[in-house]
C-alpha positions in Angstrom: 0.5 -59.4 54.9 -1.2 -61.0 52.0 -0.3 -62.9 48.8 -2.4 -63.0 45.7 -3.1 -66.6 44.5 -5.1 -66.7 41.3 -7.1 -63.7 42.4 -7.6 -64.8 46.0 -5.9 -62.7 48.6 -4.6 -64.9 51.3 -3.9 -63.2 54.6 -0.8 -64.6 56.2 -1.1 -62.6 59.5 -2.9 -65.6 60.7 -0.4 -68.5 59.9 -1.3 -71.0 57.2 -0.4 -74.7 56.7 1.1 -76.1 53.4 0.7 -79.8 53.0 3.4 -81.8 51.2 2.6 -84.1 48.3 5.7 -85.7 46.8 5.4 -87.3 43.4 8.8 -89.0 43.8 10.0 -92.5 44.6 12.8 -91.3 46.8 11.7 -88.5 49.2 13.3 -89.0 52.6 9.9 -89.6 54.3 7.9 -92.5 52.8 4.6 -91.2 54.2 4.7 -88.2 51.8 5.3 -90.2 48.6 2.4 -90.7 46.2 2.3 -91.9 42.6 -1.1 -93.3 41.5 -4.2 -91.1 41.0 -6.3 -92.8 43.6 -3.7 -92.3 46.4 -3.0 -88.7 45.3 -6.7 -87.8 45.4 -7.2 -89.4 48.7 -4.2 -87.8 50.4 -5.0 -84.3 48.9 -8.7 -84.5 50.0 -7.5 -85.5 53.5 -5.0 -82.6 53.7 -7.6 -80.1 52.5 -10.2 -81.4 54.9 -7.7 -81.1 57.8 -7.1 -77.4 57.0 -4.3 -77.1 54.5 -4.4 -73.7 52.6 -1.8 -74.9 50.1 -0.7 -78.2 48.6 2.9 -78.2 47.7 3.7 -80.7 44.9 7.3 -81.8 44.3 8.5 -84.1 41.5 12.3 -83.8 42.1 13.6 -85.0 45.5 15.9 -82.4 47.1 17.2 -84.8 49.8 21.0 -85.2 49.8 22.1 -87.9 47.3 18.7 -88.1 45.5 18.7 -89.3 41.9 18.9 -86.7 39.1 15.5 -86.2 37.4 15.4 -84.7 33.9 13.2 -81.7 33.1 11.1 -83.9 30.8 10.6 -86.5 33.6 9.8 -83.8 36.2 7.1 -82.3 33.9 5.8 -85.8 33.1 5.3 -86.5 36.7 3.8 -83.3 37.9 1.6 -81.8 35.2 -0.9 -84.7 35.1 -1.2 -84.5 38.9 -2.0 -80.7 38.7 -4.6 -81.4 36.0 -6.1 -84.2 38.2 -6.3 -82.0 41.3 -7.6 -78.9 39.6 -10.4 -81.1 38.1 -11.3 -82.7 41.4 -10.7 -79.6 43.6 -11.3 -76.5 41.5 -10.5 -74.0 44.3 -7.3 -75.7 45.4 -4.1 -73.5 45.8 -1.2 -75.6 44.4 2.4 -74.7 45.2 5.0 -76.1 42.8 8.3 -77.2 44.4 10.8 -76.7 41.6 14.0 -74.8 40.7 13.4 -75.0 37.0 11.8 -72.1 35.2 10.2 -74.2 32.4 8.6 -76.5 34.9 7.3 -73.5 36.9 5.8 -71.9 33.8 4.0 -75.1 32.6 2.7 -75.8 36.0 1.3 -72.3 36.4 -0.3 -72.5 32.9 -2.0 -75.7 34.0 -3.5 -74.2 37.1 -0.9 -74.0 39.9 -0.9 -70.9 42.1 2.7 -70.3 43.3 6.3 -71.3 42.9 8.4 -72.8 45.7 12.1 -72.6 44.7 14.8 -74.1 46.9 17.5 -72.1 45.1 15.9 -68.6 45.0 16.7 -68.5 41.3 20.4 -69.5 41.6 20.0 -72.9 39.9 18.2 -71.5 36.8 19.0 -68.0 35.7 15.6 -67.7 34.0 13.6 -68.4 37.1 13.2 -64.9 38.4 12.3 -63.4 35.1 9.8 -66.2 34.5 8.1 -65.7 37.9 7.9 -62.0 37.1 6.1 -62.7 33.8 3.8 -65.2 35.4 2.9 -62.7 38.2 2.5 -65.3 40.9 3.7 -65.6 44.5 7.3 -66.8 44.8 8.8 -68.7 47.8 12.6 -68.3 47.8 14.7 -70.5 50.0 18.2 -70.2 51.4 20.6 -72.9 50.2 24.3 -73.0 49.2 25.3 -75.2 46.3 22.8 -77.7 45.1 21.1 -80.8 46.7 24.1 -83.0 45.7 26.8 -80.9 47.4 24.9 -78.7 49.9 26.0 -80.7 52.9 29.6 -79.9 52.2 28.9 -76.2 52.2 28.1 -75.5 55.9 30.8 -72.9 56.6 29.5 -69.4 57.5 31.2 -66.3 58.9 28.0 -65.6 60.8 25.0 -67.9 60.1 22.2 -65.5 60.7 23.9 -62.5 59.1 25.0 -64.5 56.1 21.4 -65.8 55.5 20.0 -62.3 55.9 22.5 -61.0 53.4 21.6 -63.7 50.9 17.9 -62.7 51.1 18.7 -59.0 50.8 20.5 -59.7 47.5 17.9 -62.1 46.1 15.0 -59.9 47.2 16.5 -56.9 45.5 16.9 -58.8 42.2 13.4 -60.2 42.4 11.8 -56.8 43.2 13.8 -55.1 40.4 12.1 -57.5 38.0 8.7 -56.7 39.4 8.0 -59.7 41.6 5.5 -58.5 44.2 4.5 -61.4 46.5 7.5 -63.0 48.0 7.8 -65.5 50.8 11.2 -66.3 52.4 12.3 -69.7 53.6 15.5 -70.0 55.7 16.1 -73.5 54.4 16.2 -75.8 57.4 18.4 -78.8 56.5 19.9 -77.2 53.4 23.6 -76.5 53.7 23.3 -76.5 57.5 24.5 -78.8 60.3 22.2 -80.0 62.9 23.6 -77.4 65.3 23.2 -74.6 62.8 19.5 -75.6 62.2 18.8 -75.0 65.9 20.8 -71.8 65.9 18.6 -70.7 63.0 15.4 -71.6 64.7 16.4 -70.0 68.0 17.0 -66.7 66.1 14.1 -66.9 63.7 12.6 -63.7 65.0 15.5 -61.8 63.5 14.0 -62.4 60.0 10.8 -60.5 60.8 12.2 -57.1 59.9 12.9 -58.4 56.3 9.1 -57.6 56.1 8.2 -60.6 54.0 6.1 -63.7 55.1 8.3 -66.4 56.5 7.9 -70.1 55.6 9.3 -72.8 57.9 9.8 -76.4 56.9 11.2 -78.6 59.6 8.7 -81.5 59.2 10.2 -84.9 60.1 13.7 -83.6 59.1 17.0 -85.0 60.3 17.5 -82.1 62.7 14.6 -83.8 64.6 15.0 -87.5 64.2 18.8 -87.7 64.4 18.8 -85.6 67.6 16.2 -87.9 69.1 17.8 -91.1 67.7 14.6 -91.9 65.7 13.5 -92.4 62.1 11.5 -90.0 60.1 8.4 -92.1 60.7 8.8 -91.5 64.5 9.4 -87.7 64.3 5.9 -86.3 64.4 6.1 -85.3 68.1 9.4 -83.5 67.6 8.0 -81.8 64.5 5.0 -80.5 66.4 7.3 -79.1 69.1 9.5 -77.2 66.6 6.5 -76.0 64.6 5.1 -74.4 67.8 8.5 -72.7 68.4 8.5 -71.5 64.8 5.0 -70.0 65.1 5.9 -68.2 68.4 8.9 -66.7 66.6 7.0 -65.4 63.6 6.4 -68.1 61.1 3.6 -67.4 58.6 3.5 -70.7 56.8 4.3 -74.2 58.1 5.2 -76.7 55.3 4.4 -80.1 56.8 3.7 -83.7 56.1 1.1 -83.8 58.9 -1.6 -81.2 58.3 -4.0 -81.9 61.2 -1.3 -81.6 63.8 0.1 -78.4 62.3 -3.3 -76.8 62.1 -3.7 -77.6 65.8 -0.3 -75.9 66.5 -1.5 -72.7 64.7 -4.7 -72.6 66.8 -2.8 -73.0 70.0 -0.1 -70.5 69.0 -2.7 -67.9 68.0 -4.4 -68.2 71.3 -1.1 -67.8 73.2 -0.3 -64.7 71.2 -3.7 -63.2 71.8 -3.2 -63.7 75.5 0.2 -61.9 75.3 -1.4 -59.0 73.5 -4.4 -58.7 75.9 
């Protein structure tokens, strides 16, 4: 189970960690927000040293109620950061968190490696064809609606079956266009109630037979801190617990704010799984 990132085959049979770098003023967790070059370089260097395989850069907050960001502003925020990181860390694998095809294309042209799209191409009809032309790995996430209205769209006939059907349809379209390396993300926190998020996590193994790598992003989300009556800043312990559950149920990539702790989870989970096999 590999993906090709700028000529490097990355084997996801051993789970990998994706560190979050938000170039936004309003992401829900303040610890992931960075704007000036010095802090971006320092944070990226730390995440790479702690074991991150990918750095996921976002310039448009997808939290409920986040401010609209124009395409021009999104590009203005993100392209200089890519150029900065590529210059400082030539071997870095950068993931671009965007639902806009033009942003995706310009970021790849400037050195990014893969596209992470919260809408699986549904918010920009040119996204799938653009990714196909770029020939880069594509992370497609499950979401209903858009970030502004998704929390009013939490009705499902059957949560797991509906999400599996969604991926079946989006994967077919992507493959018909020639997209080869596809990762699926069930979208924790996107168009799902707190209870639905836990139903999804408890049934995560049911997505294994889709036969694509699985990304899980629960880091410091409200499904953790609201349940524990905490704030995002106090949700590291809960994040670590759920990351371990996700790994044991088949996650191939953990998208996180706290790389060191996630890498530790991966090591422990791999040891547990090796004991089961032996």
